[in-house]
N, C-alpha and C positions, 0 to 999 in steps of 0.2 A: 420802576424805578431800582435802579444798582441798591444792594444791602447795601453800600456804604451812603449811601445817600439816606437812604431810611436810618442807619447810625447816626449823620452828622442830623439830623432834624429830630429824633427822636434824643439826644445828648444837649442840644440848644434848648429843647422846651424842659427837659428836666434840671438845666442853669436855670433858668425863669420859675423854675418851684423851687430852686434852693436846694437845691442838690452839692451833697458835702463837699462833692470832686472840682464843683464849681464855682468856689467863693472866695477868692480874694483876700489876702491874707493882707492886715491891718498897718497900722505906720506904726506901730510900736513893737509888730514884730519885724519891721522892717529895720528899723532902728536897734533893735540890740543883734540883728544880723548884722547892722554898719561897725556893732562897736566887738563882732564878730562872735555872736552869741547865736545857735541859731541852730536847727535841724531841721531834713527834710527826708519825706513818704517817697518809696518807690514800690511798696506794698500798704495794705492799709492800717498797719501800726507799729511795725519797725522803724526806728527813724536809721534813716544808713549810716553807715559809722564814717566818721569825718577822715579816717584813712584812706578810704576808698578816692575819694578825691584830689589829695594832695594842695599844691597849692594854686590858686584859681584865678589868679592874677596875672591877665595877657590872656589869658588858656579862651578860646575861642570854643565856646558850647554850647549844642544845639539841644533843643529840649523838643524827644520826636513823641508826637502825642502826648504834649506835655502842656498843654494850655489853660487855662482858671488862676492863672497866677497867683501859683502859690509854692514854686520853685523857681522857677524865671530871674525873679523877683532876688529872691537870695544870691544864687549866685552872681547878678549885676552887684549886687552892691556890696561882694567881696572880692570886683572887679575883674568879673567875667567878661568877654567879647559875648553878647548871647546873641542867637536866632531861638524862635521856637516857630515849630510848625503845626499845625496841627487841624483837622476838614469840619471840627465848630466854628463858624461864624461870633458862638456865645461864648466859649472859652478864650477866644484870640482877644474879646472885647474887653476882657477881666484883664486881659496882658497888657492894652495899652492904657485902663485906669490907672492901672499902680505904675507903669513906664512915667507917665503923668504926672501923677499924683505924688510920688518920689525922685526925678527929675535925671532919670537917666536913658539911654539907649538902647532901643533893644528892636531887634528885626524879625518881622514879625510874617511870616509865611500860613496863606493858609492852600494848601494841599493836600489830597489823600497819599497816607503811606505804603497801601497797594500798589502803587506806580511809581518806578522809577524817580527818587528825592528829586529836586529838581536846584541840585548845588552841584559842584564841579567836586572831582577828585582831591581826596586829602585835606581836605576844606577845614575839618573842627577838629580838636586835644580830647574832647571829651564830648561821647552821646549820653544822653538820663530819659531812659523809657522806661516812667511807672509804666503799671498794669494796664495795658490797653490791646493790645494781641488777641486777647479775646473778642476783641469786637474786627476781627478778618481771618479770612478762612488760612490763609494758605503764608505762611511765618517765614518759612527759611526765606522768601527773595528779600524779607525785611532785612535778617542776619546779613544776605549779599551785600545790601547796599550802605547798611551801617560799615560795614569794612572798608565800602570801597570811598565812600565821603571824611574814611578817618583815613590820619595823619599815623603812619608806622611808631608805633609806642602809643599811637594814643587807645583811651579806655570808654567804655564799653558797660555802663551798670543798668539791668537790666530790669525791672519787676513780673514777673512768671507768676500766672492765675494756673496752676495743678491739674484742676480738674474735678478736683472733687465736689464745688460747687454744682456742678451741673448732672450729676448722679441721683441725688439727692428731691424731695419733692419740699414745697415753698415753707415749709414746717423745720424740714432737714431732721425729720425722722424716720422715715423709709424710704428705698433706693429703690428706682422708680423708671430708671433710664437708665442705657445702654451707652456706651461712647464705641464712637466721637460723639459729641453732641451736635450737631449739623441740623440746621432749622433750613439746610436749602435741600439736606441730600431726606430729611425727615421729617412730614407733615405734622408728625404728633408733635416735635419739636419747637417747628416754629408755631405751632397752637398755642403751649406753653407761654411763648415765651409773648405771644399780642397779647394773652390773659390777663400777665403781667406786667406790662408795658414794660418791654425790657430790651428794647432794638432786636437788632439781628450778632447772637454774641454764637461762640464756636467755642469748643473745647480744644485743647493741643494735649501733646506726650511729651512727654521729660527728652524723648527724643527728636524731638522738630525743637525743642528750646530752648533745651542744652547744646544737644549730641549738633543741631543745624545752627549754632554757632562755633564749636568746633568743626563742620565741615566746610563752614565758611572761612577759618585762618584762624579763630583764639585763640588764645589762650586763657581759659577757664583759671583764677585769682582767686579770688571766694565765693562767700553762698550761704545765704541764710535760711531758713523757714521761717513763715509768717500766720497767722489766723486772718480769719475777718474782725471784723472791726464790734460785731455785734450777732448774736443767734444764736441754737442750739451749738452748731459747730464751735463757736467760739469758744462757751461753756466747759466743751469736755477738751477742748485743748487738741483740736485735729486742723492738724496746718494743711492749709489751700494755698496759700502762695509760697516761691521761692526769688528771690532776689539776686543777681547773678549779677559777680563782674569779671570781665574779661578785656583781654589787651588785643593791640593789631600786631603780631610779632614784626620787629624792624625785620629789612629786608638783608 
């Protein structure tokens, strides 16, 4: 089985078990968003600044690996024309559930983001890509596809795992792994993931993630750090994620 399919099955199971990133927003949250009171996350704890979005009314927004009914409902209720792409069927079911409950339209696409995105060139004004590329081995092709499907002047918002979580043990007390963390290349990494029911995950450098955006042609306009939502690294205020705002330069 391809690692991408292992991850889709794993995330489907997590959602069924109550995974926090697979629980859709409730009606009260949607009503607040419709009144302009809202926040969304690219990383575990820090809300994305509203200034990173601008006015979303009439904008075409792609939620890239952003299923779960947590962010797309907010954007739709703010007036955006939303498309969500995810490889987890359960995450997409949550999107359909919220859209039906709240009465808005959304385009739902089940696809693997490691493959060419099934969209025309310059199809979107904004891409929202919360932490998820830790589930893929190569990230640079994703940035190139984001560049292709964004309109000139379009915005890419991305949440990035910077690798700290992959060097420590499960209790986050000892450094036990060398980087890169790659279960396809290192059998000990794969065993750790299997023992912890973590699917197939991969560490990535800032060179791959931020440098890869720059190589694709993006201009970086904003960045902030974030921690895990719990655990010893969180208690010690050690950043383990970065959120970036980048734009596709006008030709």
